[in-house]
N, C-alpha and C positions, 0 to 999 in steps of 0.2 A: 463591444468588449474593450475598446481603447480606454486606458486609464482605470480599468476596473481594479487592478491590483495596486499599481503605483501611479500617482498623478502628481505632477509638479505644477502647483498653482501659482506660478510666478517666481522670479528670482529675486532674492533679497540682498545678495552679495554685490560688491562693487565690480565694475567692469575692469578695474585696474588689476593686473595679474599679481596680486599679493601672494596668493597660494591657490592651489586647486580647490581646497576645502572652502576657502573664503569666497571664491568666485562662484561656487555652486551652492552657496547657502540659499535655502528656498523654503517655501511653504509646501509641505509634503503631506499628501493624503494617502492613506492605505485602506483599500476597500471603501472608498468614499460613498458608493451607492448602497452599501449594506444598511440594514436597519440600525445597527449599532457599529459604526465604522471602527476599524482597528486603530485608527489614528485619533479617535475621540479622546480628549484629555480634559482634565481639570487644571486650569492655570491658577495655582494657589495665590500668586501675588495679586492677580487681578480679580480673583474669586469669580471666574467665569469659565464656562465650558465651550470648547470649540472642537471642530472635527478635523483639524489639521495640526501639524506640529512644525516647529522650526528646526531644521537640521541641514547639514551639508549632504548633498546628493552624491558627492564624490566617493566617500568611504563605502556607501551602499552599492554604488556601481562597481567599485573594485571588488567588493565581497561577492556580488552576483557573477561577475566575470570569472574570478578565481575559483569559485565553487560551482560553476555552471554544470559540470557533469555530475556532481553530487546532488544538485537540486533537481536534475532531470532524469536521474537513474532511480530504479526501484530502491526504496530505502533498505539498507542492509542492517545487519545485526551490530555493526561496529559503531556507526555514528548516527546520531539523531540531530535534526536540523531545526534551529529556531531563529527567527528574524532578528532577535536581540543581538546575535553575533555580528550582524552587519552594520552596526552603528558607528564603529570606529571612534568611540568616545561620545557620540551623540546618542540620545535616548530613543529607542525604537520599541514598538509594542511587543508583547509576549505572544508571538504568532508561531505556532507549531506547523512546520512545513513537511508534508509526507507525500512522496511520489508513489503512486499505486499502480504504475504501469502506464496505461493510456490516460489516466486521470491523476490529478494532484489535489490532495485534500489539505485544506488550511483551516486551522482552528485558532482563534485568538480569545484572550480573556484579559480582565483588568489587571493592572499592575500597580500596587501601592509602593510609592518611593518616598519614604519619610524624610530623607535628607536632600530631596530634589525639589525644584519649583513646580513640577507637574506630577500628576498621577494619570495613568491610563485607565479609562473607564469602559472602553469598547469591549464587546464580547459577541462572538458569533462564529460561524463557519461557512466555508464555501468549497465547492468542488468544481475545479476548472479542468478543461482538457489539457493534456500535456502540450499540444500544439499552441493553445492560447497562452499558456504560461511561457513557452519559448518566445512567442511574439512579444509578450509584455516585457520580458527581460531585455530583449533586443531593443525595443522601443525606448526603454528607460536608459540603458547604457548609451545608445546612440544620441539621445537628447543631451545627456551629460557631456559627451564628447563634442557635440555641436556647440555647447556653451563655451568650451575651452578654445583658446586660440592656438596658433602654430607654436610648437615647442612645449605646450602645456599638456600634462596628463599622459606623458609618454609611456609610463608603466602600464596604465590602463589601456592605452591604444595597442600596445604590443600584446598584452594578455587577451584582449578582445579579438584582435586579428587572428591569433592562434585558434581561439574557439571557433570563429567563423570559418576558417580554413578547414578545420577538422569536421565541422558540421556538414560541409559540402561533400565529404567522403563517407559513405555509409559504413564501410568496414572500420574506418578509424573511429567513427562516432560510437559504434557498438563496442569497440575495444575500450574506449574511454569510459563508457557506462559500466562495463564489467569491472574495470579497475576502481572506479569511484564507489561502486557497491561494496567493494572489499575494504573501503576506508582508506584507499591509497590515492596519491596524486598521479593522474595519467601522464603528466609532463615531467615527472622527476623519478621515474622508475629506474632502478639499477638493472644491470644486465641479467643478474640472477633471477630477479622477480619477473622480468619480461620473459625469460625462457620458461619459467614455471607456468606462467599464464598460457603461453603458447602450447605447452605440453597438455594442459587441461583442455584447451580448445581442440586439440587433436583427438583427445579421448572422448570428448562430447562435442561432435562437430556441428550439431544443430544450433544455429545462432540464437533462436528464441529460447531454447532450453538452457543454454549457458548463461543467458541474461537472467533466467529464473533461478539458476543454481547459485550464482555469485552472491546475491544478497542473503542467502540462507546460511552462509558460512561466516565464522567469526575470525578467520585468519586465512592468509594465502595458502598456508600448508593444508588447512582443512579443505579449502576449495580444490586444490590439486588432487588430494586423496579421494575426494568424492566424485570427481568427474566420470571416471570409468564405471563406478557403481551406479551413478545416475543413468548413464547410457545403457547399462545392462537392464535396469528396471524399465526404461522406456522401450527398449527392444522387446522385452517380454510382454509389455502391455500392447505393443503394436500388433502382435499376432492374434489378439483376442477378437471375438465376434459375439455380439449379444442381440440377435434379431428381435427378441421380445421387447427389449428396451427401446429399440427403434420404433416399434409399433406404438408403444405407450407414448413416446415423445411426440409422434405425429398427431396423436389425439388430444394432447394437452393444448389449451388455449395459449396464444402468444401473450406474454406479459409486456406491458408498456415499458419503454426505456427511461421514463421519467421517475421511476421508483428508486428509492435509496437501495443500495446494494444488499444490505441485510434484509430489508423488507421484501425485496425481490426473491431472496433465497427462502424466506419463510413462506411466502405465498406459493412459490413453486413446490415446496414440500407438501403444503396442504392440498394442492391440486393433485400431486402425485399420490398421496395417501388416498384421496377420494377415488382416483381412477383405478387404483390397484386393490382397494379394500384391504389395506395393510392392517395388521393387528395393532393394538394399543401399545404393546411392548414386544421387543424381539428377545430380550433377556440376555442374550450372549452373542458374541461374534459368530460362532458356528450356526446359531439359530438364524441370525440375520443373513449370513452368507447363503445358507440353504434356501431361504425364502427368495432372495434376489436372484439366485441361480435359476430357480424354477421360473421366476418371472421373465428372466432373460432368455429362457428356452435354450440354455447352454451352460456347461460346467467348465469349459476351458478358457473363459475370458477373465478369470481371476487367478492370479498366480502369486507366489510368495518368494521373496528373495532374501538376501543376507540382512541381518539386523543392522540398523543404522540409527544414530541419535540425531542426525540432521535431516535426512530425507525419510519421510514417512511412506512414500510410494510414488507412483507415476500413473498417469492416465493418457491413453491415446485413443482417438476416436475418428471415424469417418461417418458421414451422414448415412451411407447405405448399410453399413455393417454394425454400427454402434461402437461402444467402448470396449477397450481392454484395460484392466487395472492390475498393476503389480504392486504388492505391498511389501514393505520392509518388515520382516518377521520380528516379533517382540513378545516378551512374556505378558506385556500389558495388552491383552486382547481387546480391551475397550478402545484403545487407540487404533487398533487395526480395524475395528468395526466403524469407528468414526471416519477413518481414512477411506474405507470402501464407500461409505455413504456420501462422503464429500466428492469422491470421484464420479459417482452417479449423478450428483447434483450439477457438477461442472459440465458433464456431458449433456444433460437435459437443457442447460442454459446456453449451450454453444451453438454456433452457426458455422457450418463448414467443417473442414478437417482441423482437429486441434490436438496438441500434445502439451501436457503440463506435468511439472514436478510438484508433488505434494510436500509442503514443508511449512514452517512457521512464518514464512514471509507474508507480509500483508499486501495483497493486491486486490484489484477489483474482482477478478475471477475467484480468488480465494475467499473473499467476503461472501460472495453468493454461495459458494460451495460449503463453507462452514455453517452459514445460517441454515442452509438446506439440511445438512446433516443433523444439526441440533434439533430442528423442528421435526424431522422424520423419526429420529431415534427416541426423542423425549418431547413429545408434543406439549406445547404450552397449555393447552386446554386440559390435558390429562394431569399435568403437574399442578395446575390450579385446584383440581379436584382432590389432590392428596394433601394440600396444605390445611392445617388446622387453625391457623390464625393469620393475622396481617404481618407477623414477624416470623422469620425462619432462622434456625440456628445451624451451626456447622454439622451437628449430629443429624439433624433432620435432612440436610442436604445430602449427606452420605447415604442415608437410608433411601432417599428418593433415587439417588444415582444407582444404588444396588438394584433397586426395583427395575430400572430401565436398562441396566447393564452398561452404563456409560461412566466416564470419569466425573468426579465431583465438579470439576471446572465447567463442564457442559451445563449441569443443572444450575450452577451459580450464575452463569451468563444468561440462561433462559429466564430465570427469576428476575434478574436485573433488567434485561433488555425488554421483557414483556411487562415489567412493573407488576409482578404477581405478588410480591411481598417485600417487606423491609429486611435486608440482610443484617444479622446481628453477629456478635463475636468476631 
């Protein structure tokens, strides 16, 4: 894994301490082992292509240190991260950085720069474990600091020392990730903001759940106001039991961990449909709820709570008793049906005791659950049978969505992700 994300292939700067940037000027690789490395460039002056770029490592190290908690926290609704930001005046690739919980997804693409001597040509994607990303950041920052002598890079040394000290304390690390998911700086919170987050933590005392809630909110005020509501939904879900679903889960074959998360959700839904002889369409939330209640051999494992625009619901499950699911009530019953199906999917893919908040946040677990729900409620094979040509319009998408009782967006994603037709309009 060493050097997979960032690799310094030799220093180009002088040993003389002119400046930190000059001393850490280097040949920098980004995803050098990829088929098309992120650092692959066209040198327009030499009319050649190479897989590294010349840049100072110091601004990038500063950016990694000062944004450490944002880079390693579940991506929130407030701030999106791109490696371009870390150049400090030097050109870096267009690499989208998205933390999905235990995994970090990175996607990069070409970057045309008409007024610059280079263009970026690389394109690709990688999924790294959060632990590997943390090690890569540490290795890179430490190497930059090793390059600098005594009295040099003091701002970076102090910033990085603060990060390392915080990482060593689990409670403080969790706190920083909560704050970062809200788009705030953990090291510069005022007293009012700190008290507000402490209030939210008391109202939603489960550490894992509050880490899930924070990135779903667009402001600190929204976060504080949702904490009690999230806790109520989780408590309602915790009381549910669905023994029939436990039996179905035990009979499903185990899926390999090497599958992409969307593919994993699709395959899980196909297995579930086959095992339960599910109908081609459930048509409505009430129809789907009745069917899944009968399958679960229980009616009290699904509950409904207050309407909410941020939290769609919550799922809580134990291996022996199965899931309980609490949904935020809404007039958009298609959304409630999708949330219920997603909760079932997250339970089927889980190992051990789990609790989750259902929201728009993008995580590994959510990707599996959403893909499962889409394929269960609107199977791609059945959608294919309804299409009349290789192109599909917005009107056709709405008609198909009505047939399956889901929102248009579900059908749109199914058609796109399964390459069923070309989307027009």
